[in-house]
N, C-alpha and C positions, 0 to 999 in steps of 0.2 A: 407437805413433802418431808420425807424422812431425811435425817442427817446424812445417811449413806448416799441417798440419791443426790442431795445438794452437793456433796463432796465430789461425786462422780461427774456431775454437770460442770462444776467448777474446774475440775481437772481437764475435762474435754475442752472447755472454753480456753483455758490457759494454753493447752497444747495447740489449739487452732491458731491462737495469736502468735505463739512461738514459731509455728510452721510458716505463717505468713511473713514473719520477720526474716526467717532463713531464706525463703524464696526471694524476698526483696534484695537481700545481700547477694544471693547467687546471681540474680538478674543483673545486678550492677557489675559483678566481676565478669560474667560471660560477655556482657556488652563491651566492656573496656578491654579485655584481654583476648576475647575470642573463645568460643565454646570448646573447640578441640584442644586448645592450648592450656585450658584451665583444669587444674586437678581438684579432686574433692578436698584435699588438704587446704588448698588456697581458698576454696569457698568457706570451709570451716574457720580458717583464720580470719576471713573478712567478717564472719558472723560472731567471732569471739568465743568459739567452742572448740573442743577437741574433735579431731577428724572422726574418730569412732562414734562420737555422740551424734553426728549427722545422720548416721544410718538408723538411729532410733526413729527418725521422721521420714527418711527417704531411702529406698533400697539401692539407688544408683544415681549417677549424674544425669543419665537420660531421663529418669523420672522427674528430676527437678526442672529440666528445660521443657519437658513435655507439659508439666503443669503451668509453668510460666507462660508458654505460648498459647495453651488451651484457654487459660483465663483471659488473656488479652483478646484473643479472637472471639471468645464467647461474649465479652462485653461489647466489642466492636459490632458484631452482628446483631446483638440485641438492640443497640442504638440505631443501626441501619434499618432494621425491621420496623422500629417505631416511626422512622421517617417515611419509609415506603408505604406504611399503613395509614399515613395521615391524609391521603387523598389530595396532595398538593399537585400543582402544575409541574411541568418538567423543569422549568428554571428554578422554581422555589424548592423542588426536590434536590436539584443539584446543589443549591446554596446550603440546604440543610445537611446534606451528606458531607460536604466539605467541612462545615462547622463541626459536625459530629466526629469527623476524622481527627480534627485538631483537639477536640475535647478528649478523645481516646488517647491520642499521642501524649497529651499533657499528663494523663493518669498512668500511662503504661510506657513511658519513654524508653526505658531499657529493654522491655520486651519487644518494642517496635524495632529497635536497633538489632536485636538478636534475630528477629524475623527477617529483616532485610539482608543480613549478612550470612545467616546460617540455614535458612529454611530449605533451600535447594539441596544442600549437603545432607541435612537431616532426613529429608523426604526420600532421598536416593539411597540412604544407608540403612534405614530401619523401617520396617513395615508399620510400626506403631505411629509413625509420623505422617501417615497417609492423609490425615485431616488437613495438613498444610496445602497439599496439591488441590484438594477439594475447595479450600478457601480461595486459592488463586483463581480457579475456574469460576467459582461463584461470584467473585469480585468483578472479574472481567464481564461475565454475562450481565450482571446488574448494571454496570456502567454503559455497556454497548446498547442494552435495551432502553436505558434512560435517554441516551443521546439520540437514538432512533425515534423515540417518542417525541423528543424535543423538536426534531426536524418536522415531524408530522403535525405537531401543534403550532409550528411557526415560531418557536422560541429560539431555535438554533439554526445556523447556516447549513444549507444542504450541500454546499460545494466542498466541504471539508471531509476528509476521510475519517470515519468514526473511530477506527482502530487507532489512528494517530492521535486523535483528540483524547481518547481514553488514556493512552500511554503518557501523553503530555500532562494531563491532570493528575494521574496516579503518581508520576515521578515528581512533579512540582510540589504536590502536597506531602507525600511521605518522606521525601529526602530531607524535609525540615527537621526530622528527628535527629539528624546529625549535628544541628546547631541550636535547635530550640531548647531552652532551659526553663523548667517551671519557675514561675515567680519573676520572669523578665518584665520589662517595661510594658510590653503589650501582652494582654491576656490571650488565651487560645481563641476566644471568640473574635477579638480584635485582629489577630493575625489572619484568621479565616476571612474576615470581612475585607481586608486589604488584598489577600490573594484573589478573592472573587472579583474585586474591582479590576484587577489586572487581567484575569482570565476572561471574564464575560464580555468585555469590550471587544474581544477577538472572535468570539464564537456566536454571539447573539445575532439574530436576523436583523437586517436593517429595517427600520419602520417604514411602512407604506406611505408614500407621499399622497 
């Protein structure tokens, strides 16, 4: 490899690392102060650089939040697809999806908070954020389909409204981003296990006598 090529690759790698650091700083500020209320200058201050230097990496505040949310959702759906492709029964799939949700929340906590608070505003304001609405629909369809399959397989109670169960599980799991802190006493897997213990006793089918 030529010295020029090594230098170019080193520069590209360093820039990618710096870009990731800037996105991490931006995600924290957006989550704490709100996207609309945060200025580019405040993001730059949090990252420890001049405001103008931020535009070397991103052309706008919208570009930053778009990449933050797209990265989070891309990771979330990759994890969900691994679970769905594993050929598990309905109950085991539910358990794995909840565990995957907490894993993702642990790794993308600030992005999850932004998604919860800002996604409807962003999707309604800019065409570029249409992927957010698509993710809402996909998430709902995935869970409703799983709950229906669980009833058919005899894992879940048939007398509960599937839409209500979906909303309960969705809100119970993802609202944890408002209080969960990485590195707490319970790991993401342990939190998921205890959530499941509370949820499943309410929706699993009674064993046949």
